N, C-alpha and C positions, 0 to 999 in steps of 0.2 A: 833718868832715876829708875832703878828696879825696885820691886817690892821690898821694904826693909822692916824686918821684925825687930823686936827688942833684944839685940844681940850686944855682947861686951862692947865697950867703947872702942877698943883697938880694932876689933873686927869690923866695926862699922866704919871707922876711919879708912881702913885698908879698902872697905868696899867702895866708898866714895872715891878714892884714888884710882881704883880700877875702872869705875864708871867714867872718870874724866879721860883715861886713855882709850877707852873702848869706843870713843866716837870715831877713831880714825882706822882706816884699812890701808892695805898696802898696795895701791894701785897709783898710776901717774895722773896727774891733774893738769888740765888745760886752763888757761886764764880766763878767756872770753867764754861766755856762756851763750847758748842759743835757746830760742824760744819754740815750743811745741804746744800748740793749744790742745788740751786733752778733753775739754768738755766745755760746750757753749751753753748759754743760758737761753731757756725757751722764751724768756721776756725781753731779749735783746732788741733794740730798736734798729730798724733798717736805715743804714747811712751809705752814703757813696762819697769818696774821696778821690776827685778827678786829678790826674797827673798835672803838676804845675807847669806853666809855660815857663821856658827859660831854664828847666831843670837839666836838659840833656846835655851830657858832657861833664856835669858836676860829679864830685866824689860821693855824694849821698842822694837818694831819692826821697825827697822831703815828703811827698804825698805818701809814699809807701810806709815811711816811719809813722806818720800820723795815723793811717790806717791800721797798722799793726798795734799801736798803742791803744787805740779805741776798742779794737777787737779783744785784746788781752784784758781790758778792764772788766769784760763780761756784760757791760751795758749796751754794746753795739754789735750789730751783724753787718759788716761791710759787704757792699756789692763788689764783685770781682770786676777788674778792669775789661776782661773780655766781653762782658755783659753790658758795657756802656755803650748806648747808641750815639752818643755825641760827648764831646769833651769841652765844655765852655772854661774859660779862665777868669771871668768875672761875672758879676750880678747881671749886667745888660745882656749877656749871652745865654742866660739860663732860659730853657723852655720848660715851664713847670709841668705841662702835661706829659712831656717825654718821661720825666722822673716819676710821676704819678703812675704811669703805665708800668713801671718797673717796680712799684710798691716801695719806693724810696721815700723815707720821711724827712731826712736831712741830707744836705748836699754841701760838700765843702770844695770850693774852687779857688784858684790862687795863681800867682806868678812869682818869679824871682828875678830881680834886677841885680846885675853883676858890675862891680865897679873896682877901682884900684884899692878902695878900703875895705872890700869884702862883698857881703850880700845884703839885700833887703828883700825879706819874704813878705809878700802880701796875701792874706787869705780873707775869705769872705765865707760865712756860714749861712745857708739858706734853709729856711722852714718851707718844705715843699707844700704841704697842705694849706699853710697859711699865706703862701706866695709872698714871703717878705724875707728881708735880710736880717739875721739875728745878731751877727757879729762881723765887724770888719777891723782886721787887725794887721799891723805892720811891725815887723821885728827886724832889727839889725843883727848881723852875725859876722864874726871874723871868719877868715877862710878856713880855719880849722875846726870850726864848731857849728856846722850846718845841723848835725844831730841835736846839738843843744837847743837850737833855734827851733827845730822841728818838735822836740819835747815840749818847749814852752808854748807854741801854737796848740799842741794837743791839750794842754793844761787849760787854755782859754776855751777851746772848743768844748771840752768836757764840762767845764763849769757852766758855760752859757746854756747848756742843754739840761744838765742835771741838778744845778745850783749846788754842786759839791765841788770843792776845790780840787782840781786835778794834781796827781802825784807822779806824773811821767818825768818831771825834772829832778825828782829825788834820786838818791843812791842807794846802794846796798853794799854791805860789807859781808865778807865770807871767808871761810878758810879752806885751803886745800892741802893735800898730803900726798907725796910720792915716794916710792922706794919700797923696800922689803926689809922686814925684821929691824935689825939695829941700824940699817942704812937708810934712814927715813929723812925727808925733807918737807918742811911745812912753810906754808905761805899765808900771809894775810893780805887780802885784796879788797879793793873797792872798786865799784863799777856802776854804770848807769842802772836805773831800775830795770831796763830791759836786758841786762847781762853784758852790754857792749862797753867798749872804752875802759877795759879793765886796767887796773894799775896795782902792782905789787907795792906794798908799804912796808912789809917786813918779811925777811926769810929766815928761817931758823932750823937748826937740826933737831929742835926740841918741840913738843906740842904747843900749839896755840889754841886758846879756847875762849868762848864767851864774849866776843866783840860787842860793844855797847857803845852807840853814838852819844856824844854830848848834845844837849838841847840846841846848840847853835850850828851844829853838824861840822865843826871844825876839828874835833878830836875823837879818838877811840880809846875806850878803856878796854882792856883784855887781860886774860890770864896766860902767862908764858912759864914753861918749865926749864928755861935756860940756865938757872941757878941749881939745877937738879932738884928743885922743889917748886911747888906752885907759888907764884908771886903775881901781883896785879901791877900792871903798867898803865900809863896814859901817854898817848902818842898824837902830836899834830899830824893831821892827814897831809897837809900841803908841804910842810918843811921836813917831816920825818923826826923832828925833835921829839924825845920821849923821856919820861921819868918813872922810876920804880916807886910805886906808893907803899907797897906792903912786902915784907920779908918775915913774916911771923912764922914761928914753928907750927908745923901741921899744915891744914888746908887753908888757902887763900883763894876764893873762887866767886865767880857769879857777880862782877861788878855791875851796878845799875845806877845811872846818873839821876839825881833829883831833877824835877821840872825847871829849877831856877839855875842848875848847873853848879851849884855850891858844895853838894854833897854827893858822896858815893855810897849806896848800900852795898853790903857785901856778906859773904858767908865766911866766918873764920872759926877755926878750931883752937886758937891759941890758949884759950881758958879751959879746954877740955873738950866736949862735944861741939859740933859745928853749930854756931848760932849766928843770928842776923845782927850786924853792926852797921853804924854809920860812920863815916870818915868825912871831916871837915877837909876839903881838898886844899884850901890855903894853908890852914894850920897843921894839917896832918893829924888833928886829934880824933880819938876814937870813942864812940859811944856804943855801948852794948844795948840792944833792944830785947832780944829774947833770951830766956834763961831757962831751959827746960831739959829734962832727961830724954832728949830725942835729937834727931838730926834736922836742923832747920836750914834751908838753903833756897836758892833761886829767888831772891828779892826782885820785886818789880814795882815801881811807884805808880800810885794813882795820879791822874792828870792834874789834880788840884794840889798835889804834894802833901796832903794831910794824912795819907795811909799808905801802907805797902801790901802787896801780895807776897806770899812766900810758900814754899813747899816744906811740909813737915810730915814725919812718920809717927807723930805723938799719938795717932789713934790706931796705930798698928800697921799701917800702910800709908803711901804718899797721898796726901790731900792738901788742898789749898786753904790757906788761912789768910785773913786779913788783920793787920797789926795797925792800930789807930794811934797816931802819935800823941794826941791830946790827952789820952787816959791810959796809955800803955797797956792796953787790952788787945788780945788775939782772939779772933772769931773764926770759926770754921765755915767755910763757903761751899765747899763741894761734898755731896753725899751720894751721888749716883755712881755706883760701882767702887771697886777697892783700889783704883789706881787713877789719880788726877794730879798732874804735875806741870810744871814750867808755865805758870799762869801769866797773862799779859792783859792789861786793861785795853778796852777800846779808847779811842780819843775822847769820847764824851763820858767815859766813866761809867756807862750804864750796863756794860757787859764785859766778860772776860774770855780770852781765848787760851786754850790750854791743850795739853796732850792727855788724852783720855784712853784707857785700856778698855776695849770692847770685846766681844766675843770674836771678832775678827783680827784683833791686834791693837797696835798704838796708833791712834788717829787724832787728827786735829779737830777740836770741838769748840763750840761756843756756849756759855752759859749766860742767860740774861739774868741781871741781878734783881730785877723786880719781882720776878716769879720763880727763879732758880731753875728754870727749864733748860736741860742741856741737850744740844743738837750736834750730832756729828757732822762734820763739813767735808772731810776728805775721803776718797776712795781708796787711798793707799793704806797700808797696814804695819809700816815700820817708821813712823813719823817721829820727828824730834825738833826741838828748838823753834817754836813758832815766833814770828815777829810781825807785828801789825803795821800796815802802811799809815802814814800820818793823816790820811783822810777817812781811815777806817773801813775802806772798801775791800781790801784784800788782806790775806795773811800769808806770808811766805815762810816755808819751813824745810827742813831737811827730811830726805826719805831715801828709799832704795829703788834701783832700777837695774835689772839683770846683774845683781850683785855688786853694783856700783853706787856710791853715794851721790845723790843729785839734789838740786834744789827744786822745789815745786811751791805753786801758789793756788789758793782757792779763795773765791769770793766769800765776803762775810756771810752771805745766805747760803753758800754752798752750791749754788747753781752753775757756777762756771770755774773752770781751773786751767792752768797751764804749767808746763815744765821747763825748767832751765838747765838741761844737762850739759856738761863739759864734753869736749871732743873725746875725752877719755878720762878714766879715773874718778876720784872722790872729791866731792866739794860738801862742805858741812858749815853748821853754825852761822846761818845768815842772820843779818840785822839790818832792818829798814831805817834809813836815816829819817830825820825830821824834815820838814820844809826847809829849803835851803835859801829862799829869799822871801 
């Protein structure tokens, strides 16, 4: 959202339409994304992940996937393989003194058993300073899902050390655009949280915007322009089955699922200026929440389902407000600077993540709700569309690199970050899934 002043209604509606279309540039996009660590945390814990016995010749390097996941989280600084003096595969083979001499605090060892039914991954997590085993885990995997099994092991290891549920087995949704001018092609993709195993679930000649996961991770709501105007759809990820929920005159935008999955918040201009509405997904009934002489958009639910964040220009420029359902009251939350938009709650509901305009540009920021302190997290300056990991440790967002749209992520404390560029072209509109099991 750009800074919006009190302009005539038609001009403001046209402005919103231009904002929706301006998210897309005219380069080709590749489906799979790659990982580039751009900043490591100075508080990262030293860990080593030894190559698994029995992994040679298999389609995926399980230990490398685990290592990359842990490094990408910002919580860990893995030891590189060429620095490993020895390579044990189980707890009995671990020489604690060797790893202490390398300043390793935690060690992951394991092996893979192959059978006609697939694979069994066995992993052990060792506390080097305490000379003890912290975790022993065995996971079965089908032939084509070694990466998924490695992500699940990563989740277990991460939680055993940090007491925070791992989110490596979650997924992300994102939008790509390719072509030039009127010859554009758009795609809606889902992929693993590391950008791999991408799957196109929708291809269109018309823009796709604002994907939002349902709480069970089975559906995506999004905005499509295939009817020559914006409309909100809901699509099952696995089957591709979809339904159109809205086709109102004017703007239909920014769908957001309630925590119980029964309602969608959205921004509609069917009654004049864009306001926040609620739709009962089962009955399709609509309830209007806001009614002001302003543009109200980008709703987002609090984790307890009792309130919503939204962006409004009612103070003269975009700021974040909280609408409480029990009393129908809106309260302004952001006061630092003249541009704060696209707010998202942390999973605990004690902070919000947003796009803040600083003297450097548009950046991802966090505002703690107990003291209203706002902290800029990202180092990039053309950031959009933040989405929070379900464990609250990372925020994924869209930004620019060398003139192309890429996805990037930053830790909730701003100490570490990584980028997920496509091989070429533009990627936008990321949405992090909920926990999937």
